[in-house]
C-alpha positions as CSV (number, residue, x, y, z in Angstrom):
1,M,-2.4,-6.5,9.8
2,L,-0.4,-9.3,8.3
3,A,2.9,-10.7,9.6
4,K,6.0,-8.9,8.3
5,Q,7.0,-11.9,6.1
6,Q,3.6,-11.5,4.3
7,R,3.9,-7.8,3.5
8,L,5.5,-6.3,0.5
9,T,8.5,-4.1,0.1
10,H,8.4,-1.1,-2.2
11,A,10.6,-2.8,-4.8
12,E,8.4,-6.0,-4.7
13,F,5.3,-3.8,-5.1
14,K,6.7,-2.0,-8.2
15,A,7.9,-5.2,-9.8
16,C,4.6,-6.9,-9.4
17,F,2.6,-3.9,-10.4
18,T,4.4,-3.6,-13.7
19,N,4.9,-7.3,-14.6
20,G,1.9,-9.0,-12.9
21,V,-1.2,-10.7,-14.3
22,R,-4.4,-8.7,-13.7
23,R,-7.9,-10.0,-12.9
24,H,-10.7,-7.4,-12.7
25,S,-14.1,-7.4,-11.2
26,S,-16.6,-4.5,-10.8
27,S,-15.0,-3.2,-7.6
28,L,-11.6,-4.9,-7.3
29,T,-8.5,-5.5,-9.4
30,V,-6.0,-8.2,-8.3
31,V,-2.5,-8.2,-9.7
32,Y,-0.6,-11.6,-9.3
33,C,3.0,-12.5,-9.6
34,A,4.3,-16.0,-9.0
35,Q,6.8,-16.1,-6.1
36,P,7.9,-18.9,-3.7
37,I,6.2,-17.2,-0.7
38,T,2.8,-15.6,-0.4
39,K,2.8,-11.8,0.1
40,V,-0.2,-9.4,0.0
41,A,-0.9,-5.7,-0.3
42,V,-4.3,-3.9,-0.3
43,V,-4.5,-0.4,-1.9
44,V,-7.5,1.9,-1.3
45,G,-7.0,5.2,-3.0
46,K,-8.5,8.6,-2.4
47,K,-10.9,8.2,-5.3
48,V,-12.6,5.4,-3.3
49,Y,-12.9,7.3,0.0
50,T,-11.5,10.8,0.6
51,R,-11.2,10.4,4.4
52,A,-8.3,8.3,5.7
53,Y,-10.3,6.6,8.4
54,E,-12.8,5.3,5.8
55,R,-9.9,4.0,3.6
56,N,-8.2,2.3,6.6
57,R,-11.5,0.7,7.7
58,L,-12.0,-0.9,4.3
59,R,-8.4,-1.9,4.0
60,R,-8.4,-3.6,7.4
61,S,-11.6,-5.4,6.5
62,L,-10.0,-6.8,3.3
63,Y,-6.8,-7.7,5.1
64,G,-9.0,-9.7,7.5
65,E,-10.6,-11.6,4.6
66,L,-7.2,-12.2,3.0
67,R,-5.8,-13.5,6.3
68,S,-8.5,-16.2,6.3
69,L,-7.8,-17.0,2.6
70,L,-4.0,-17.3,3.0
71,P,-3.9,-21.1,3.6
72,T,-5.8,-21.7,0.3
73,M,-3.9,-19.2,-1.8
74,R,-1.2,-20.3,-4.2
75,P,2.2,-18.8,-3.5
76,G,2.9,-15.5,-5.0
77,V,2.5,-11.7,-4.6
78,Y,-1.1,-10.4,-4.6
79,L,-1.9,-6.7,-5.0
80,V,-5.5,-6.0,-4.3
81,M,-6.6,-2.6,-5.6
82,V,-10.0,-1.3,-4.7
83,K,-12.1,0.6,-7.4
84,P,-14.5,3.5,-6.6
85,A,-17.4,1.2,-7.3
86,A,-16.6,-0.5,-3.9
87,R,-17.9,2.5,-2.1
88,S,-21.5,1.6,-2.8
89,M,-21.2,-2.1,-2.1
90,P,-21.9,-3.7,1.3
91,K,-18.8,-4.9,3.0
92,H,-19.9,-8.6,3.1
93,L,-20.4,-8.6,-0.7
94,L,-17.0,-7.0,-1.2
95,R,-15.3,-9.6,0.9
96,K,-17.2,-12.3,-1.1
97,E,-16.1,-10.8,-4.4
98,L,-12.5,-10.7,-3.1
99,S,-12.6,-14.4,-2.2
100,H,-14.1,-15.2,-5.7
101,I,-11.4,-13.2,-7.6
102,I,-8.6,-14.7,-5.5
103,G,-10.0,-18.1,-6.5
104,A,-9.9,-17.1,-10.1
105,V,-6.3,-16.0,-9.8
106,G,-5.5,-19.4,-8.4
107,K,-6.5,-20.9,-11.8
108,I,-3.9,-18.9,-13.7
109,R,-1.2,-21.0,-15.2
């Protein structure tokens, strides 16, 4: 889990979801909004895994990867949404794809 200062409120989530810039990959979508502080949310829906413990395991794995990427990320709000295609990917490839797409978001002007 991330520190409370790095987690999103419901209002921040809604604002970023509607107004953010999206970057897609085969198994992830990242929505980015420029802000002075870096905040992150990971969403794993029931279409990806129907059982809560599977969704939570994947979400925690992605939060761990994001925690290691935080120092290199440009400030802003990041929403990481997992697509159903992630179910068939090995976790290490999914984490690698996450770091690649976060790097691509960093090039947005």
